[in-house]
N, CA, C and O atoms as CSV, one atom per row, in Angstrom:
chain,resi,resn,atom,element,x,y,z
A,1,MET,N,N,-76.304,-44.980,-200.937
A,1,MET,CA,C,-76.152,-45.814,-199.699
A,1,MET,C,C,-75.072,-46.835,-199.919
A,1,MET,O,O,-75.379,-47.699,-200.740
A,2,THR,N,N,-74.038,-46.927,-199.451
A,2,THR,CA,C,-72.749,-48.025,-199.930
A,2,THR,C,C,-73.175,-49.087,-199.045
A,2,THR,O,O,-73.710,-48.748,-197.990
A,3,ALA,N,N,-73.026,-50.309,-199.300
A,3,ALA,CA,C,-73.069,-51.579,-198.811
A,3,ALA,C,C,-71.740,-51.600,-197.791
A,3,ALA,O,O,-70.633,-51.082,-197.939
A,4,ASP,N,N,-72.303,-52.428,-196.665
A,4,ASP,CA,C,-70.998,-52.208,-195.437
A,4,ASP,C,C,-70.052,-53.137,-195.923
A,4,ASP,O,O,-70.546,-54.162,-196.393
A,5,ALA,N,N,-68.407,-53.017,-195.937
A,5,ALA,CA,C,-67.251,-53.583,-196.016
A,5,ALA,C,C,-67.309,-54.757,-195.089
A,5,ALA,O,O,-67.593,-54.504,-193.919
A,6,PRO,N,N,-67.072,-56.074,-195.446
A,6,PRO,CA,C,-67.160,-56.774,-194.471
A,6,PRO,C,C,-65.998,-57.078,-193.546
A,6,PRO,O,O,-64.867,-57.026,-194.030
A,7,ALA,N,N,-66.166,-57.415,-192.160
A,7,ALA,CA,C,-65.572,-56.787,-190.864
A,7,ALA,C,C,-64.514,-57.914,-191.252
A,7,ALA,O,O,-64.836,-59.023,-191.677
A,8,PRO,N,N,-62.908,-57.378,-190.999
A,8,PRO,CA,C,-61.807,-58.034,-191.130
A,8,PRO,C,C,-61.508,-59.043,-189.960
A,8,PRO,O,O,-61.430,-58.646,-188.798
A,9,PRO,N,N,-61.354,-60.272,-190.287
A,9,PRO,CA,C,-61.013,-61.140,-189.363
A,9,PRO,C,C,-60.095,-60.694,-187.896
A,9,PRO,O,O,-59.015,-60.109,-187.807
A,10,PRO,N,N,-60.844,-61.135,-187.022
A,10,PRO,CA,C,-60.144,-60.930,-185.857
A,10,PRO,C,C,-59.013,-61.134,-185.241
A,10,PRO,O,O,-58.698,-62.324,-185.273
A,11,GLU,N,N,-58.096,-60.304,-184.563
A,11,GLU,CA,C,-56.424,-60.720,-184.686
A,11,GLU,C,C,-56.428,-62.191,-184.060
A,11,GLU,O,O,-57.363,-62.750,-183.487
A,12,PHE,N,N,-55.175,-62.665,-184.310
A,12,PHE,CA,C,-55.355,-64.070,-183.898
A,12,PHE,C,C,-54.542,-63.985,-182.461
A,12,PHE,O,O,-53.703,-63.142,-182.143
A,13,ALA,N,N,-54.964,-64.947,-181.792
A,13,ALA,CA,C,-54.408,-64.693,-180.239
A,13,ALA,C,C,-54.560,-66.469,-179.759
A,13,ALA,O,O,-55.444,-67.209,-180.191
A,14,LEU,N,N,-53.748,-66.775,-179.029
A,14,LEU,CA,C,-53.418,-68.027,-178.312
A,14,LEU,C,C,-53.309,-67.646,-177.373
A,14,LEU,O,O,-52.396,-66.848,-177.158
A,15,GLU,N,N,-54.421,-68.135,-176.094
A,15,GLU,CA,C,-54.031,-68.135,-174.640
A,15,GLU,C,C,-54.072,-69.532,-173.750
A,15,GLU,O,O,-55.048,-70.282,-173.797
A,16,ALA,N,N,-53.106,-69.755,-173.072
A,16,ALA,CA,C,-52.963,-70.924,-172.251
A,16,ALA,C,C,-53.581,-70.600,-170.934
A,16,ALA,O,O,-53.524,-69.506,-170.371
A,17,SER,N,N,-54.180,-71.681,-170.507
A,17,SER,CA,C,-54.682,-71.415,-169.406
A,17,SER,C,C,-54.875,-72.861,-168.699
A,17,SER,O,O,-54.412,-73.833,-169.296
A,18,ASP,N,N,-55.678,-73.099,-167.191
A,18,ASP,CA,C,-55.773,-74.036,-166.642
A,18,ASP,C,C,-57.183,-74.390,-166.512
A,18,ASP,O,O,-57.957,-73.605,-165.964
A,19,GLY,N,N,-57.559,-75.463,-166.954
A,19,GLY,CA,C,-59.262,-75.950,-166.774
A,19,GLY,C,C,-59.877,-76.811,-165.878
A,19,GLY,O,O,-59.367,-77.244,-164.844
A,20,PRO,N,N,-61.005,-77.050,-166.309
A,20,PRO,CA,C,-61.243,-78.227,-165.301
A,20,PRO,C,C,-60.964,-79.290,-165.350
A,20,PRO,O,O,-60.758,-79.681,-166.499
A,21,ASP,N,N,-60.787,-80.375,-164.197
A,21,ASP,CA,C,-60.310,-81.400,-163.896
A,21,ASP,C,C,-58.756,-81.357,-164.225
A,21,ASP,O,O,-58.303,-82.478,-164.458
A,22,GLY,N,N,-57.811,-80.291,-164.298
A,22,GLY,CA,C,-56.605,-80.289,-164.393
A,22,GLY,C,C,-56.203,-79.934,-165.762
A,22,GLY,O,O,-55.026,-79.644,-165.977
A,23,ALA,N,N,-57.203,-79.929,-166.846
A,23,ALA,CA,C,-57.019,-79.887,-168.357
A,23,ALA,C,C,-56.282,-78.479,-168.471
A,23,ALA,O,O,-56.556,-77.487,-167.796
A,24,HIS,N,N,-55.303,-78.573,-169.444
A,24,HIS,CA,C,-54.577,-77.503,-170.087
A,24,HIS,C,C,-55.306,-76.922,-171.102
A,24,HIS,O,O,-55.321,-77.673,-172.077
A,25,VAL,N,N,-56.027,-75.711,-171.314
A,25,VAL,CA,C,-56.609,-75.419,-172.431
A,25,VAL,C,C,-55.992,-74.159,-172.955
A,25,VAL,O,O,-55.840,-73.107,-172.334
A,26,LEU,N,N,-55.575,-74.492,-174.506
A,26,LEU,CA,C,-55.194,-73.490,-175.325
A,26,LEU,C,C,-56.558,-73.051,-176.085
A,26,LEU,O,O,-56.960,-73.726,-177.032
A,27,ALA,N,N,-57.302,-71.825,-175.615
A,27,ALA,CA,C,-58.221,-71.084,-176.537
A,27,ALA,C,C,-57.402,-70.486,-177.718
A,27,ALA,O,O,-56.375,-69.881,-177.413
A,28,VAL,N,N,-57.708,-70.577,-178.910
A,28,VAL,CA,C,-57.774,-69.718,-180.115
A,28,VAL,C,C,-58.526,-68.963,-180.405
A,28,VAL,O,O,-59.730,-69.217,-180.373
A,29,ARG,N,N,-57.960,-67.611,-180.839
A,29,ARG,CA,C,-59.164,-66.504,-181.504
A,29,ARG,C,C,-58.640,-66.326,-182.659
A,29,ARG,O,O,-57.446,-66.570,-182.830
A,30,GLY,N,N,-59.486,-65.837,-183.728
A,30,GLY,CA,C,-59.158,-65.456,-185.047
A,30,GLY,C,C,-59.022,-66.778,-185.824
A,30,GLY,O,O,-59.638,-67.803,-185.530
A,31,GLU,N,N,-57.965,-66.628,-187.070
A,31,GLU,CA,C,-58.092,-67.518,-188.210
A,31,GLU,C,C,-56.694,-68.356,-187.730
A,31,GLU,O,O,-55.643,-67.746,-187.534
A,32,LEU,N,N,-56.801,-69.755,-187.571
A,32,LEU,CA,C,-55.827,-70.831,-187.192
A,32,LEU,C,C,-55.552,-71.501,-188.919
A,32,LEU,O,O,-56.207,-72.306,-189.581
A,33,ASP,N,N,-54.260,-70.722,-189.221
A,33,ASP,CA,C,-53.843,-71.580,-190.661
A,33,ASP,C,C,-52.630,-71.548,-191.005
A,33,ASP,O,O,-51.961,-71.727,-189.986
A,34,ILE,N,N,-52.005,-71.422,-191.860
A,34,ILE,CA,C,-50.616,-71.494,-192.290
A,34,ILE,C,C,-49.893,-70.515,-191.603
A,34,ILE,O,O,-48.826,-70.881,-191.111
A,35,SER,N,N,-50.281,-69.200,-191.441
A,35,SER,CA,C,-49.560,-68.487,-191.093
A,35,SER,C,C,-49.682,-68.723,-189.308
A,35,SER,O,O,-48.677,-68.293,-188.743
A,36,THR,N,N,-50.380,-69.122,-188.676
A,36,THR,CA,C,-50.641,-68.783,-187.410
A,36,THR,C,C,-50.438,-70.314,-186.642
A,36,THR,O,O,-49.981,-70.336,-185.499
A,37,ALA,N,N,-50.771,-71.459,-187.277
A,37,ALA,CA,C,-50.840,-72.464,-186.877
A,37,ALA,C,C,-49.375,-73.041,-186.241
A,37,ALA,O,O,-49.450,-74.112,-185.640
A,38,PRO,N,N,-48.225,-72.476,-186.329
A,38,PRO,CA,C,-46.826,-72.795,-185.974
A,38,PRO,C,C,-46.881,-72.449,-184.534
A,38,PRO,O,O,-46.176,-73.002,-183.691
A,39,ARG,N,N,-48.038,-71.195,-184.194
A,39,ARG,CA,C,-47.992,-71.037,-182.752
A,39,ARG,C,C,-48.592,-71.902,-182.053
A,39,ARG,O,O,-48.255,-71.958,-180.870
A,40,LEU,N,N,-49.692,-72.872,-182.555
A,40,LEU,CA,C,-50.555,-73.846,-182.017
A,40,LEU,C,C,-49.505,-74.547,-181.717
A,40,LEU,O,O,-49.393,-74.746,-180.507
A,41,ARG,N,N,-48.443,-75.133,-182.576
A,41,ARG,CA,C,-47.860,-76.453,-182.836
A,41,ARG,C,C,-46.859,-76.282,-181.296
A,41,ARG,O,O,-46.780,-77.114,-180.392
A,42,ASP,N,N,-46.143,-74.881,-181.383
A,42,ASP,CA,C,-45.289,-74.715,-180.412
A,42,ASP,C,C,-45.979,-75.008,-178.844
A,42,ASP,O,O,-45.485,-75.740,-177.987
A,43,ALA,N,N,-47.027,-74.364,-178.749
A,43,ALA,CA,C,-48.138,-74.642,-177.762
A,43,ALA,C,C,-48.268,-76.081,-177.075
A,43,ALA,O,O,-48.239,-76.299,-175.864
A,44,LEU,N,N,-48.415,-77.000,-178.083
A,44,LEU,CA,C,-48.388,-78.298,-177.886
A,44,LEU,C,C,-47.771,-79.115,-177.724
A,44,LEU,O,O,-48.031,-80.221,-177.249
A,45,ARG,N,N,-46.430,-78.500,-178.269
A,45,ARG,CA,C,-45.204,-79.158,-177.797
A,45,ARG,C,C,-44.822,-78.934,-176.520
A,45,ARG,O,O,-44.229,-79.793,-175.867
A,46,GLU,N,N,-45.156,-77.664,-176.018
A,46,GLU,CA,C,-44.750,-77.138,-174.671
A,46,GLU,C,C,-45.332,-78.097,-173.734
A,46,GLU,O,O,-44.732,-78.555,-172.761
A,47,ALA,N,N,-46.895,-78.463,-174.179
A,47,ALA,CA,C,-48.152,-79.005,-173.159
A,47,ALA,C,C,-47.131,-80.615,-172.861
A,47,ALA,O,O,-46.668,-81.070,-171.814
A,48,ALA,N,N,-47.080,-81.123,-174.268
A,48,ALA,CA,C,-46.478,-82.442,-174.215
A,48,ALA,C,C,-45.303,-82.192,-173.493
A,48,ALA,O,O,-45.320,-82.880,-172.472
A,49,ASP,N,N,-44.133,-81.403,-173.589
A,49,ASP,CA,C,-43.110,-81.284,-172.605
A,49,ASP,C,C,-43.003,-81.337,-171.109
A,49,ASP,O,O,-42.201,-81.813,-170.306
A,50,ALA,N,N,-44.335,-80.537,-171.038
A,50,ALA,CA,C,-44.557,-80.372,-169.609
A,50,ALA,C,C,-45.261,-81.814,-168.881
A,50,ALA,O,O,-45.391,-81.980,-167.668
A,51,GLU,N,N,-45.635,-82.707,-169.871
A,51,GLU,CA,C,-46.752,-83.627,-169.572
A,51,GLU,C,C,-47.728,-83.357,-169.112
A,51,GLU,O,O,-48.118,-83.663,-167.985
A,52,ARG,N,N,-48.391,-82.606,-170.090
A,52,ARG,CA,C,-49.822,-82.109,-169.435
A,52,ARG,C,C,-50.717,-83.407,-170.429
A,52,ARG,O,O,-50.563,-83.619,-171.632
A,53,ARG,N,N,-51.636,-84.121,-169.490
A,53,ARG,CA,C,-52.106,-84.978,-169.846
A,53,ARG,C,C,-53.530,-85.387,-170.289
A,53,ARG,O,O,-54.004,-86.479,-170.600
A,54,THR,N,N,-54.159,-83.883,-170.195
A,54,THR,CA,C,-55.198,-83.285,-170.617
A,54,THR,C,C,-55.226,-81.945,-171.514
A,54,THR,O,O,-55.097,-80.846,-170.975
A,55,VAL,N,N,-55.367,-82.057,-172.643
A,55,VAL,CA,C,-55.225,-80.906,-173.370
A,55,VAL,C,C,-56.556,-80.410,-174.326
A,55,VAL,O,O,-56.912,-81.107,-175.277
A,56,VAL,N,N,-57.055,-79.495,-174.075
A,56,VAL,CA,C,-58.230,-78.982,-174.601
A,56,VAL,C,C,-57.759,-77.842,-175.974
A,56,VAL,O,O,-56.626,-77.394,-175.799
A,57,ILE,N,N,-58.180,-77.533,-176.759
A,57,ILE,CA,C,-58.087,-76.649,-177.573
A,57,ILE,C,C,-59.105,-76.192,-178.045
A,57,ILE,O,O,-59.839,-76.739,-178.868
A,58,ASP,N,N,-59.277,-74.680,-177.337
A,58,ASP,CA,C,-60.827,-74.606,-177.767
A,58,ASP,C,C,-60.714,-73.541,-178.751
A,58,ASP,O,O,-60.192,-72.444,-178.549
A,59,LEU,N,N,-61.300,-73.990,-179.945
A,59,LEU,CA,C,-61.799,-73.448,-181.035
A,59,LEU,C,C,-63.222,-72.262,-181.163
A,59,LEU,O,O,-63.781,-71.891,-182.195
A,60,SER,N,N,-63.471,-71.938,-179.980
A,60,SER,CA,C,-64.967,-71.584,-179.973
A,60,SER,C,C,-64.652,-69.738,-180.333
A,60,SER,O,O,-65.571,-68.919,-180.373
A,61,GLY,N,N,-63.533,-69.469,-180.507
A,61,GLY,CA,C,-63.451,-67.795,-180.585
A,61,GLY,C,C,-62.548,-67.889,-182.102
A,61,GLY,O,O,-62.077,-66.925,-182.705
A,62,SER,N,N,-62.468,-69.361,-182.510
A,62,SER,CA,C,-61.770,-69.379,-183.923
A,62,SER,C,C,-62.906,-68.926,-185.060
A,62,SER,O,O,-64.081,-69.284,-184.977
A,63,THR,N,N,-62.375,-68.066,-186.160
A,63,THR,CA,C,-63.351,-68.199,-187.088
A,63,THR,C,C,-62.904,-68.989,-188.463
A,63,THR,O,O,-63.636,-69.003,-189.452
A,64,PHE,N,N,-61.497,-69.707,-188.414
A,64,PHE,CA,C,-61.463,-70.296,-189.935
A,64,PHE,C,C,-60.297,-71.653,-189.240
A,64,PHE,O,O,-59.653,-71.387,-188.225
A,65,VAL,N,N,-60.184,-72.747,-189.769
A,65,VAL,CA,C,-59.582,-73.810,-189.163
A,65,VAL,C,C,-58.907,-74.118,-191.054
A,65,VAL,O,O,-59.679,-74.092,-192.012
A,66,ASP,N,N,-57.681,-74.331,-191.169
A,66,ASP,CA,C,-57.109,-74.846,-192.631
A,66,ASP,C,C,-56.571,-76.196,-192.456
A,66,ASP,O,O,-56.620,-76.911,-191.456
A,67,SER,N,N,-55.984,-76.447,-193.747
A,67,SER,CA,C,-55.289,-78.340,-193.478
A,67,SER,C,C,-54.204,-78.206,-192.562
A,67,SER,O,O,-53.900,-79.014,-191.684
A,68,THR,N,N,-53.573,-76.995,-192.863
A,68,THR,CA,C,-52.289,-76.732,-192.177
A,68,THR,C,C,-52.357,-77.089,-190.442
A,68,THR,O,O,-51.652,-77.910,-189.856
A,69,ALA,N,N,-53.382,-76.241,-189.866
A,69,ALA,CA,C,-53.844,-76.151,-188.574
A,69,ALA,C,C,-54.218,-77.575,-188.250
A,69,ALA,O,O,-53.586,-78.050,-187.307
A,70,LEU,N,N,-55.261,-78.497,-188.925
A,70,LEU,CA,C,-55.844,-79.841,-188.872
A,70,LEU,C,C,-54.375,-80.845,-188.501
A,70,LEU,O,O,-54.320,-81.500,-187.461
A,71,GLY,N,N,-53.423,-80.834,-189.362
A,71,GLY,CA,C,-52.290,-81.282,-189.252
A,71,GLY,C,C,-51.597,-81.108,-187.627
A,71,GLY,O,O,-51.383,-82.019,-186.826
A,72,VAL,N,N,-51.334,-79.627,-187.449
A,72,VAL,CA,C,-50.766,-79.499,-186.478
A,72,VAL,C,C,-51.976,-80.564,-185.364
A,72,VAL,O,O,-51.469,-81.476,-184.711
A,73,ILE,N,N,-53.225,-80.362,-185.287
A,73,ILE,CA,C,-53.779,-80.604,-184.222
A,73,ILE,C,C,-53.494,-82.537,-183.975
A,73,ILE,O,O,-53.472,-83.170,-182.920
A,74,ILE,N,N,-53.335,-82.967,-185.241
A,74,ILE,CA,C,-53.007,-84.596,-185.463
A,74,ILE,C,C,-51.778,-84.912,-184.811
A,74,ILE,O,O,-51.664,-85.850,-184.022
A,75,ALA,N,N,-50.703,-84.004,-185.188
A,75,ALA,CA,C,-49.302,-84.059,-184.551
A,75,ALA,C,C,-49.599,-84.010,-183.155
A,75,ALA,O,O,-49.315,-84.932,-182.390
A,76,GLY,N,N,-50.286,-82.726,-182.734
A,76,GLY,CA,C,-50.163,-82.891,-181.291
A,76,GLY,C,C,-51.087,-84.158,-180.527
A,76,GLY,O,O,-50.718,-84.481,-179.398
A,77,MET,N,N,-52.131,-84.785,-181.054
A,77,MET,CA,C,-52.399,-85.769,-180.555
A,77,MET,C,C,-51.286,-87.029,-180.412
A,77,MET,O,O,-51.425,-87.928,-179.583
A,78,LYS,N,N,-50.216,-86.950,-181.310
A,78,LYS,CA,C,-49.373,-87.915,-181.612
A,78,LYS,C,C,-48.483,-88.102,-180.552
A,78,LYS,O,O,-48.101,-89.129,-179.990
A,79,ALA,N,N,-48.034,-86.061,-180.260
A,79,ALA,CA,C,-46.801,-86.033,-179.681
A,79,ALA,C,C,-47.452,-86.238,-177.980
A,79,ALA,O,O,-46.538,-86.361,-177.164
A,80,LEU,N,N,-48.681,-86.281,-177.454
A,80,LEU,CA,C,-49.223,-86.497,-176.176
A,80,LEU,C,C,-49.375,-88.324,-176.062
A,80,LEU,O,O,-49.315,-88.950,-175.004
A,81,ALA,N,N,-49.513,-88.731,-176.991
A,81,ALA,CA,C,-49.922,-90.412,-176.692
A,81,ALA,C,C,-48.669,-90.747,-175.805
A,81,ALA,O,O,-48.913,-91.219,-174.694
A,82,PRO,N,N,-47.576,-90.590,-176.104
A,82,PRO,CA,C,-46.430,-91.416,-175.210
A,82,PRO,C,C,-46.751,-91.492,-173.818
A,82,PRO,O,O,-46.739,-92.534,-173.163
A,83,ILE,N,N,-47.070,-90.230,-173.342
A,83,ILE,CA,C,-47.168,-89.826,-172.142
A,83,ILE,C,C,-48.764,-89.988,-171.629
A,83,ILE,O,O,-49.182,-89.442,-170.608
A,84,GLY,N,N,-49.475,-90.723,-172.400
A,84,GLY,CA,C,-50.564,-91.411,-171.957
A,84,GLY,C,C,-51.569,-89.761,-171.913
A,84,GLY,O,O,-52.565,-89.767,-171.190
A,85,GLY,N,N,-51.287,-88.670,-172.570
A,85,GLY,CA,C,-51.956,-87.731,-173.048
A,85,GLY,C,C,-53.286,-87.548,-173.935
A,85,GLY,O,O,-53.336,-88.279,-174.924
A,86,ARG,N,N,-54.086,-86.906,-173.779
A,86,ARG,CA,C,-54.995,-86.729,-174.660
A,86,ARG,C,C,-55.658,-85.571,-174.895
A,86,ARG,O,O,-55.876,-84.817,-173.947
A,87,LEU,N,N,-56.136,-85.203,-176.346
A,87,LEU,CA,C,-56.697,-84.043,-176.878
A,87,LEU,C,C,-57.826,-84.129,-176.816
A,87,LEU,O,O,-58.430,-85.202,-176.832
A,88,ALA,N,N,-58.439,-82.805,-176.715
A,88,ALA,CA,C,-59.840,-82.744,-177.057
A,88,ALA,C,C,-59.984,-81.142,-177.734
A,88,ALA,O,O,-59.225,-80.196,-177.526
A,89,LEU,N,N,-61.106,-81.168,-178.533
A,89,LEU,CA,C,-61.498,-79.718,-179.203
A,89,LEU,C,C,-62.830,-79.128,-178.814
A,89,LEU,O,O,-63.871,-79.735,-179.063
A,90,VAL,N,N,-62.821,-78.123,-178.295
A,90,VAL,CA,C,-64.352,-77.335,-178.297
A,90,VAL,C,C,-64.281,-76.692,-179.743
A,90,VAL,O,O,-63.293,-76.345,-180.389
A,91,ASN,N,N,-65.473,-76.646,-180.018
A,91,ASN,CA,C,-65.805,-76.119,-181.536
A,91,ASN,C,C,-67.347,-75.608,-181.193
A,91,ASN,O,O,-68.096,-76.267,-180.472
A,92,THR,N,N,-67.630,-74.654,-181.657
A,92,THR,CA,C,-69.100,-73.854,-181.580
A,92,THR,C,C,-69.387,-73.338,-183.126
A,92,THR,O,O,-70.441,-72.776,-183.425
A,93,SER,N,N,-68.336,-73.592,-184.063
A,93,SER,CA,C,-68.810,-73.494,-185.567
A,93,SER,C,C,-68.946,-74.157,-186.391
A,93,SER,O,O,-68.204,-75.086,-186.709
A,94,ARG,N,N,-70.307,-73.682,-187.109
A,94,ARG,CA,C,-70.439,-74.881,-188.110
A,94,ARG,C,C,-69.731,-75.192,-189.143
A,94,ARG,O,O,-69.686,-76.366,-189.509
A,95,PRO,N,N,-68.876,-73.959,-189.970
A,95,PRO,CA,C,-68.203,-73.950,-190.760
A,95,PRO,C,C,-66.944,-75.348,-190.400
A,95,PRO,O,O,-66.778,-76.443,-190.937
A,96,ILE,N,N,-66.240,-74.651,-189.249
A,96,ILE,CA,C,-65.296,-75.730,-188.667
A,96,ILE,C,C,-65.546,-76.825,-188.209
A,96,ILE,O,O,-64.634,-77.626,-188.001
A,97,GLY,N,N,-67.014,-77.156,-187.910
A,97,GLY,CA,C,-67.649,-78.348,-187.683
A,97,GLY,C,C,-67.588,-79.264,-188.656
A,97,GLY,O,O,-67.321,-80.456,-188.498
A,98,LYS,N,N,-67.903,-78.564,-189.945
A,98,LYS,CA,C,-68.056,-79.047,-191.279
A,98,LYS,C,C,-66.805,-80.025,-191.722
A,98,LYS,O,O,-66.798,-81.186,-192.132
A,99,THR,N,N,-65.807,-79.129,-191.484
A,99,THR,CA,C,-64.398,-79.000,-191.764
A,99,THR,C,C,-63.850,-80.448,-191.117
A,99,THR,O,O,-63.116,-81.182,-191.778
A,100,LEU,N,N,-64.186,-80.707,-190.065
A,100,LEU,CA,C,-63.847,-81.977,-189.147
A,100,LEU,C,C,-64.315,-82.876,-189.404
A,100,LEU,O,O,-63.647,-83.911,-189.429
A,101,ALA,N,N,-65.864,-82.879,-189.751
A,101,ALA,CA,C,-66.626,-84.228,-190.291
A,101,ALA,C,C,-66.344,-84.402,-191.625
A,101,ALA,O,O,-66.664,-85.489,-192.104
A,102,ILE,N,N,-65.661,-83.344,-192.555
A,102,ILE,CA,C,-65.599,-83.987,-193.971
A,102,ILE,C,C,-64.180,-84.766,-193.645
A,102,ILE,O,O,-64.091,-85.831,-194.256
A,103,THR,N,N,-63.255,-84.502,-192.955
A,103,THR,CA,C,-61.527,-84.867,-192.591
A,103,THR,C,C,-61.808,-86.114,-191.820
A,103,THR,O,O,-61.015,-87.055,-191.863
A,104,GLY,N,N,-63.003,-86.162,-191.056
A,104,GLY,CA,C,-63.196,-87.388,-189.963
A,104,GLY,C,C,-62.368,-87.294,-189.167
A,104,GLY,O,O,-61.862,-88.328,-188.731
A,105,LEU,N,N,-61.889,-85.877,-188.642
A,105,LEU,CA,C,-61.021,-85.815,-187.658
A,105,LEU,C,C,-62.098,-85.796,-186.197
A,105,LEU,O,O,-61.595,-85.823,-185.074
A,106,ASP,N,N,-63.277,-85.759,-186.357
A,106,ASP,CA,C,-64.266,-85.365,-185.241
A,106,ASP,C,C,-64.554,-87.051,-184.751
A,106,ASP,O,O,-64.951,-87.318,-183.617
A,107,ARG,N,N,-64.324,-87.947,-185.643
A,107,ARG,CA,C,-64.494,-89.277,-185.478
A,107,ARG,C,C,-63.224,-89.854,-184.135
A,107,ARG,O,O,-63.323,-90.633,-183.187
A,108,SER,N,N,-62.055,-88.980,-184.694
A,108,SER,CA,C,-60.950,-89.595,-184.021
A,108,SER,C,C,-60.391,-88.977,-182.858
A,108,SER,O,O,-59.354,-89.361,-182.316
A,109,ILE,N,N,-61.183,-87.894,-182.435
A,109,ILE,CA,C,-60.680,-86.848,-181.414
A,109,ILE,C,C,-62.023,-86.272,-180.845
A,109,ILE,O,O,-62.997,-85.962,-181.530
A,110,ALA,N,N,-61.923,-86.182,-179.534
A,110,ALA,CA,C,-63.087,-85.856,-178.854
A,110,ALA,C,C,-63.654,-84.299,-179.060
A,110,ALA,O,O,-62.812,-83.401,-179.072
A,111,VAL,N,N,-64.807,-84.023,-179.191
A,111,VAL,CA,C,-65.193,-82.505,-179.574
A,111,VAL,C,C,-66.484,-82.019,-178.499
A,111,VAL,O,O,-67.461,-82.747,-178.324
A,112,GLY,N,N,-66.360,-80.990,-177.974
A,112,GLY,CA,C,-67.286,-80.532,-176.953
A,112,GLY,C,C,-67.549,-79.289,-177.501
A,112,GLY,O,O,-66.770,-78.717,-178.264
A,113,ASP,N,N,-68.961,-78.711,-177.025
A,113,ASP,CA,C,-69.222,-77.277,-177.484
A,113,ASP,C,C,-68.991,-76.316,-176.355
A,113,ASP,O,O,-69.500,-75.196,-176.327
A,114,SER,N,N,-67.931,-76.964,-175.107
A,114,SER,CA,C,-67.554,-75.894,-174.333
A,114,SER,C,C,-66.537,-76.852,-173.646
A,114,SER,O,O,-66.541,-78.081,-173.705
A,115,VAL,N,N,-65.541,-75.931,-172.891
A,115,VAL,CA,C,-64.608,-76.729,-172.141
A,115,VAL,C,C,-64.560,-77.872,-171.354
A,115,VAL,O,O,-63.646,-78.694,-171.281
A,116,GLU,N,N,-65.856,-77.848,-170.647
A,116,GLU,CA,C,-66.286,-78.508,-169.652
A,116,GLU,C,C,-66.558,-79.717,-170.413
A,116,GLU,O,O,-65.927,-80.711,-170.057
A,117,SER,N,N,-67.579,-79.874,-171.645
A,117,SER,CA,C,-67.806,-80.924,-172.359
A,117,SER,C,C,-66.998,-81.379,-173.049
A,117,SER,O,O,-67.372,-82.508,-173.367
A,118,ALA,N,N,-65.847,-81.084,-173.583
A,118,ALA,CA,C,-64.889,-81.527,-174.140
A,118,ALA,C,C,-64.002,-82.547,-172.821
A,118,ALA,O,O,-63.682,-83.732,-172.723
A,119,VAL,N,N,-63.905,-81.717,-172.240
A,119,VAL,CA,C,-62.618,-82.616,-170.960
A,119,VAL,C,C,-64.244,-84.081,-170.617
A,119,VAL,O,O,-63.877,-85.254,-170.541
A,120,ARG,N,N,-65.299,-83.875,-170.512
A,120,ARG,CA,C,-66.341,-84.751,-170.019
A,120,ARG,C,C,-66.111,-85.966,-171.418
A,120,ARG,O,O,-66.104,-87.180,-171.219
A,121,ALA,N,N,-65.962,-85.426,-172.590
A,121,ALA,CA,C,-65.909,-86.188,-173.503
A,121,ALA,C,C,-64.646,-87.341,-173.752
A,121,ALA,O,O,-64.567,-88.408,-174.362
A,122,LEU,N,N,-63.730,-86.523,-172.943
A,122,LEU,CA,C,-62.360,-87.147,-172.938
A,122,LEU,C,C,-62.618,-88.488,-171.740
A,122,LEU,O,O,-61.940,-89.511,-171.835
A,123,GLN,N,N,-63.330,-88.379,-170.992
A,123,GLN,CA,C,-63.734,-89.060,-169.573
A,123,GLN,C,C,-64.721,-90.453,-169.822
A,123,GLN,O,O,-64.928,-91.427,-169.099
A,124,ASP,N,N,-65.178,-90.120,-171.050
A,124,ASP,CA,C,-66.178,-91.086,-171.468
A,124,ASP,C,C,-65.672,-92.196,-172.255
A,124,ASP,O,O,-66.440,-93.069,-172.658
């Protein structure tokens, strides 16, 4: 009997939708890395250009976040600041949570385990 091969990572997808309390939700599925982070960067720029003041990046479907993606998230926070916008993350992954903690990003950005809790964290 042969060992099962590891499952391939899920295809990357980024979907925008409206969330609670007028939040703009960017749901990420798959790996958020140097090859996919530009799509998130573009979506964050579009949100800032449209003056979306509450943006939530939902990483609950993401399997990996690299340093390029972290830089995009930080740039997104900065892009929203001039319009009074704020950014929150949804995270349910222990490895991604560890990355956020090691980098200190979890102390400078609201993080929840659902879109609703991330929006609430911005309101606190």
